[in-house]
C-alpha positions in Angstrom: 0.0 0.0 0.0 1.1 3.6 -0.6 2.8 5.5 2.2 1.8 9.1 2.4 2.7 11.7 5.0 0.1 14.2 6.2 2.0 17.1 4.7 1.8 15.4 1.2 -1.9 16.1 0.9 -3.0 17.3 -2.5 -4.9 20.5 -2.9 -8.7 20.0 -2.8 -10.7 20.0 -6.0 -12.8 22.7 -4.5 -16.3 23.0 -5.8 -17.6 22.1 -2.3 -20.1 24.5 -0.6 -21.7 24.8 2.8 -25.4 24.9 3.6 -26.0 28.5 4.8 -27.9 29.8 7.7 -28.1 26.9 10.2 -27.2 29.1 13.2 -25.5 26.4 15.2 -23.0 26.8 17.9 -19.6 25.0 18.1 -21.1 22.9 21.0 -23.9 21.7 18.7 -23.5 18.7 16.4 -25.2 17.3 13.4 -25.2 13.6 14.1 -27.2 12.2 11.1 -28.6 13.2 7.8 -30.0 12.0 4.5 -31.0 13.5 1.2 -32.6 12.7 -2.1 -32.8 14.3 -5.5 -36.0 15.1 -7.4 -35.8 15.3 -11.2 -32.2 16.5 -11.1 -33.4 19.9 -9.9 -34.4 19.7 -6.2 -32.4 18.5 -3.3 -34.4 17.4 -0.3 -32.3 17.2 2.9 -33.1 16.1 6.4 -30.8 16.2 9.4 -30.7 15.4 13.1 -28.9 17.9 15.4 -28.0 17.8 19.1 -28.1 21.2 20.8 -25.9 21.8 23.8 -25.2 25.1 25.6 -21.6 24.0 26.0 -19.6 20.9 25.0 -19.8 19.3 28.5 -23.5 20.2 29.1 -25.6 17.3 30.4 -28.9 18.7 28.9 -29.2 17.9 25.2 -32.0 18.9 22.9 -32.5 16.8 19.8 -34.3 18.1 16.7 -34.9 16.8 13.2 -35.0 19.5 10.4 -35.8 19.5 6.7 -34.6 21.9 3.9 -34.9 22.1 0.1 -32.5 23.5 -2.5 -32.9 24.3 -6.2 -29.7 22.7 -7.6 -29.5 24.8 -10.7 -29.7 28.1 -8.8 -28.1 27.0 -5.6 -31.0 28.6 -3.7 -32.1 27.2 -0.3 -35.5 27.5 1.2 -35.8 28.3 5.0 -35.3 25.2 7.2 -38.4 23.5 8.6 -38.5 21.8 12.0 -40.0 18.4 11.5 -40.0 17.1 15.1 -38.2 17.4 18.5 -36.5 14.2 19.5 -35.3 11.3 17.5 -32.2 9.2 16.9 -30.1 8.0 13.9 -30.5 6.9 11.2 -32.7 9.0 8.9 -34.1 8.2 5.5 -35.9 10.7 3.2 -37.7 9.4 0.1 -40.2 10.7 -2.5 -43.2 8.5 -3.3 -45.6 10.0 -5.8 -46.3 13.5 -4.7 -45.3 12.9 -1.0 -42.1 13.3 0.9 -41.5 10.5 3.5 -39.1 10.7 6.4 -38.2 7.7 8.6 -36.5 8.5 11.9 -34.4 6.5 14.3 -34.7 3.4 16.5 -38.4 3.9 17.0 -38.8 4.0 13.2 -41.1 7.1 13.3 -42.7 8.0 10.0 -43.5 11.5 8.9 -44.9 12.6 5.5 -45.4 16.0 3.7 -47.8 16.7 0.9 -46.6 20.3 0.3 -43.0 19.9 -0.6 -41.7 19.8 2.9 -43.4 23.0 4.2 -45.4 21.0 6.8 -45.1 17.5 8.2 -47.6 15.0 9.7 -46.6 12.0 11.8 -48.1 8.7 10.6 -48.2 5.2 12.2 -44.8 3.8 13.2 -43.4 1.3 10.7 -42.9 -1.4 13.4 -44.3 -1.7 16.9 -41.0 -2.4 18.6 -38.5 -0.2 20.4 -35.7 -2.7 19.8 -34.7 -1.5 16.3 -30.9 -0.9 16.1 -30.6 0.4 12.6 -32.5 0.3 9.2 -32.5 1.2 5.5 -35.4 2.2 3.2 -35.8 2.3 -0.6 -38.4 2.7 -3.2 -39.8 -0.4 -4.8 -42.5 0.3 -7.4 -45.3 2.2 -5.8 -44.3 1.6 -2.2 -41.4 1.8 0.2 -39.6 -1.2 1.5 -37.9 -0.9 4.9 -35.2 -3.3 6.2 -34.3 -3.1 9.9 -32.2 -4.9 12.5 -33.7 -5.4 15.9 -32.5 -7.0 19.1 -34.0 -10.4 19.9 -35.8 -10.5 23.2 -34.1 -12.5 26.0 -35.7 -13.8 29.2 -34.2 -12.5 32.5 -31.2 -14.5 33.5 -30.9 -16.2 30.1 -27.5 -17.6 29.2 -28.3 -17.4 25.5 -25.9 -15.0 23.7 -27.2 -11.6 22.6 -28.7 -11.9 19.1 -30.4 -9.8 16.4 -33.1 -10.4 13.8 -33.2 -8.9 10.4 -36.7 -7.9 9.2 -38.5 -6.1 6.3 -41.8 -4.3 6.1 -43.5 -2.4 3.3 -45.1 1.1 3.4 -48.1 1.8 1.1 -50.8 4.4 1.1 -52.8 2.1 3.5 -50.0 2.0 6.0 -47.2 -0.5 7.0 -47.4 -4.2 6.3 -46.7 -6.9 8.8 -43.0 -7.6 9.2 -41.2 -10.4 7.4 -38.2 -12.1 9.0 -35.1 -12.5 6.9 -33.0 -14.2 9.6 -31.6 -14.3 13.1 -28.0 -14.2 14.2 -25.8 -14.2 17.4 -24.2 -10.8 17.9 -25.2 -7.2 17.5 -25.4 -4.8 14.6 -25.3 -1.1 14.4 -24.3 -1.1 10.7 -27.0 0.3 8.5 -28.1 -2.4 6.1 -28.3 -1.7 2.3 -31.3 -2.4 0.1 -30.4 -2.8 -3.6 -33.5 -2.7 -5.8 -33.9 -3.8 -9.5 -36.9 -4.7 -11.6 -36.2 -8.4 -11.1 -35.3 -8.7 -7.4 -34.6 -7.0 -4.1 -31.1 -7.6 -2.5 -30.3 -6.9 1.1 -26.8 -6.6 2.6 -26.2 -6.5 6.3 -23.5 -7.0 8.9 -23.4 -8.7 12.3 -20.6 -7.9 14.7 -19.3 -8.8 18.1 -19.8 -12.5 17.4 -16.6 -13.5 19.4 -16.7 -17.1 18.2 -13.5 -19.2 18.9 -10.4 -18.6 20.8 -7.1 -17.0 19.6 -5.4 -17.5 17.2 -8.7 -18.1 15.3 -11.6 -15.7 15.9 -14.7 -14.5 14.1 -15.4 -10.8 14.8 -18.1 -10.1 12.2 -19.9 -11.5 9.2 -21.2 -9.7 6.1 -24.4 -11.3 4.7 -26.6 -11.1 1.7 -30.3 -12.2 1.2 -32.5 -11.7 -1.8 -36.1 -11.8 -2.7 -37.8 -12.3 -6.1 -41.3 -11.4 -4.9 -40.7 -7.9 -3.5 -39.8 -9.0 0.0 -42.7 -11.4 0.6 -40.1 -14.2 1.1 -36.3 -14.2 1.4 -33.5 -16.6 0.5 -31.4 -18.1 3.2 -28.6 -15.7 4.3 -25.4 -16.1 2.4 -22.1 -15.0 4.0 -20.0 -12.8 1.7 -17.2 -12.0 4.1 -15.9 -13.2 7.5 -13.8 -10.8 9.5 -11.5 -11.8 12.4 -8.3 -13.6 13.0 -6.8 -16.7 11.4 -3.6 -18.2 12.8 -3.3 -15.0 14.9 -3.3 -12.7 11.9 -6.1 -10.5 10.4 -8.1 -12.2 7.7 -7.9 -11.0 4.1 -11.4 -9.6 4.5 -10.4 -7.6 7.6 -10.8 -7.9 11.4 -12.9 -6.1 13.9 -16.4 -4.8 13.1 -17.9 -3.2 10.0 -18.8 0.4 10.6 -20.5 1.2 7.2 -21.3 -0.5 4.0 -22.8 0.2 0.6 -23.6 -1.8 -2.5 -24.3 -0.8 -6.1 -24.8 -2.3 -9.6 -22.2 -1.4 -12.2 -22.3 -2.8 -15.7 -22.9 -6.5 -15.2 -21.5 -6.6 -11.6 -22.8 -6.2 -8.1 -20.2 -4.4 -6.0 -20.2 -4.2 -2.2 -17.9 -1.9 -0.2 -17.4 -1.8 3.6 -15.3 0.0 6.2 -13.4 -2.1 8.7 -10.6 0.4 9.5 -9.6 0.2 5.9 -12.0 0.0 2.9 -12.8 -3.4 1.6 -14.6 -4.6 -1.5 -16.1 -7.7 -3.1 -17.9 -8.3 -6.4 -20.2 -10.7 -8.1 -21.7 -11.2 -11.6 -24.7 -13.2 -10.5 -25.2 -12.2 -6.8 -24.6 -15.8 -5.6 -20.9 -16.3 -6.3 -18.7 -13.6 -4.7 -15.1 -12.8 -5.1 -13.0 -12.9 -1.9 -13.4 -9.7 0.0 -10.1 -7.8 0.3 -8.6 -4.4 0.9 -9.5 -1.9 -1.8 -8.2 1.3 -0.1 -5.5 0.8 2.5 -3.0 3.6 3.0 -0.2 3.8 5.6 1.1 7.2 6.7 4.1 7.7 8.9 1.5 7.8 11.8 0.4 4.2 11.0 -2.6 2.7 9.1 -4.9 5.4 7.8 -8.5 4.8 8.9 -11.5 4.9 6.6 -15.0 5.6 7.8 -18.2 5.8 5.9 -18.5 4.9 2.2 -21.0 5.7 -0.6 -21.1 4.1 -4.0 -23.4 5.3 -6.7 -23.8 4.4 -10.4 -26.0 5.1 -13.4 -25.4 2.7 -16.3 -21.7 1.9 -16.5 -20.5 5.0 -14.7 -20.4 6.2 -11.1 -18.4 7.4 -8.2 -17.0 5.8 -5.0 -16.7 8.3 -2.1 -15.4 7.6 1.4 -13.9 9.4 4.5 -10.2 8.9 5.0 -7.6 9.9 7.6 -4.5 9.6 5.5 -3.8 13.3 5.7 -4.6 13.7 9.4 -2.6 16.3 11.2 -0.5 15.4 14.2 1.9 17.0 16.6 4.1 13.9 16.4 7.3 14.2 14.5 10.3 12.1 13.8 12.2 14.0 16.6 9.1 14.1 18.9 7.3 10.7 18.3 5.2 11.1 21.5 3.9 14.5 20.4 4.9 16.1 23.7 3.6 18.0 25.5 0.2 16.9 24.1 0.8 13.2 24.2 -2.8 11.8 24.3 -4.0 14.7 22.2 -1.1 14.7 19.7 -3.3 13.4 16.8 -5.9 15.9 15.6 -9.4 14.9 14.5 -9.4 16.1 10.9 -10.1 13.9 8.0 -11.0 14.1 4.3 -13.7 13.1 1.9 -12.1 11.4 -1.2 -13.6 10.1 -4.4 -12.6 7.8 -7.3 -14.4 6.8 -10.5 -16.4 3.7 -9.7 -15.4 1.9 -12.8 -11.8 1.9 -11.6 -12.8 -0.6 -8.9 -13.3 -3.3 -11.5 -9.7 -3.0 -12.7 -6.7 -4.9 -11.1 -5.9 -3.8 -7.6 -2.6 -2.4 -8.7 -4.4 0.2 -10.7 -6.7 1.1 -7.9 -3.7 1.5 -5.5 -1.9 3.7 -8.0 -4.9 6.0 -8.6 -5.0 9.4 -7.0 -8.4 10.1 -5.5 -10.0 13.5 -5.7 -10.0 15.3 -2.4 -13.3 17.1 -1.8 -12.4 18.7 1.6 -10.1 21.5 2.7 -7.1 20.9 5.0 -8.0 20.5 8.8 -11.7 20.0 8.1 -13.9 17.2 9.4 -16.6 14.9 7.9 -18.8 12.7 10.1 -20.3 10.5 7.3 -21.0 10.7 3.6 -23.9 10.0 1.3 -24.3 10.3 -2.5 -27.0 10.1 -5.1 -26.9 9.9 -8.9 -29.2 12.0 -10.9 -29.0 13.0 -14.6 -25.3 13.0 -15.5 -24.1 14.0 -12.1 -23.4 12.6 -8.7 -24.5 14.7 -5.7 -22.4 14.2 -2.6 -23.2 15.5 0.9 -21.7 15.2 4.4 -22.1 16.8 7.8 -18.9 18.1 9.4 -16.9 21.2 10.3 -14.9 23.6 8.2 -12.0 23.5 10.6 -11.0 21.4 13.6 -8.0 20.9 15.9 -7.3 18.3 18.5 -11.0 18.3 19.2 -14.0 19.0 17.1 -14.7 22.4 18.6 -11.1 23.5 18.9 -11.3 26.0 16.0 -14.7 27.4 17.1 -16.4 26.3 13.9 -20.0 24.9 14.1 -21.4 21.8 12.5 -22.8 22.3 9.0 -23.6 20.3 5.9 -21.3 20.3 2.9 -22.4 19.5 -0.6 -21.0 19.3 -4.2 -21.6 17.5 -7.4 -19.2 15.2 -9.4 -19.4 13.9 -12.9 -20.4 10.3 -13.6 -17.2 8.5 -14.6 
């Protein structure tokens, strides 16, 4: 893998802009967001913000907001408060003439009939408070929701903690009864991914903290796929795509530890899946049943050590697209060759900045040597911070958004910059 020092960072390809007029303080934080694009002209954005009087304040107010932008003019409407309270994740979708917003572990459901100016709360998608994470996507004239929920255990039970994966469908008459995809030992806070085509629905999900086996062989996490040919009424048995952990005391080729984020996409005649497990890993399939071995796609070492990746978004239209991820390869540090401990800061020697990077998606189908040699486009300025990234393809463009801060230091609020939402577009390549 390439070895790059933080001072070797390339200049940003800077067409990136910030959402104006949020009025947040440095102690506030945008912890989750989602967006969708309507007819390549309107961007609909929803975000969850935690409001604090100061960084160490015990009292926190949570709010979910919505805002719309005309992409051609770059003109934003005033933000609209959807609800007080909520938790990650969020999903915003357009179904017919309605905007739909799904919120958090309670899977609350809000809808707007007037382009986001007013919102009405509808029936919850599932009647359980045990949802850990979810995804939602359009499938014909309805919305399919895939969610991961903790399995109920009796008091004093010795049965290991486990999760179930379920789907439900939202129509104009309300939510359907849930359909179970599978149950697994472990936990999962990784958002699943629904991949919809005219022929089938595919679902990708990760289960972590499995802890099977003793060193030198351990299983830390599994990445699974299930598929349905009847719009989610029935599902195939789960198929393991990748197993993460240790083998003979060494990290497996598919990584070790847990999976923090994943995304999947169709490109040409392939299905591609990407996931973050410290580095960025990838696997591909032509038919969705036989998968290549998952292995490192993006793994860079700086003189500080392995550069972490966090959050990934893959989007395609036809045979073109973009792969976007968050990367710490250019992270600033007070450590030097003459001061390897970063004194006097020591524990705070490494700053919290990172970058959003992008590569043409088609490049990921080429030999790994070409991927490694490629130079990604840097979408962020030096010493900025990105919390997570999402992307959508519309027309001949890819729209990219991420919540973050324009400048940080050893801590997120060190430079006095508030949380905001950044956005830009990229060509389909």
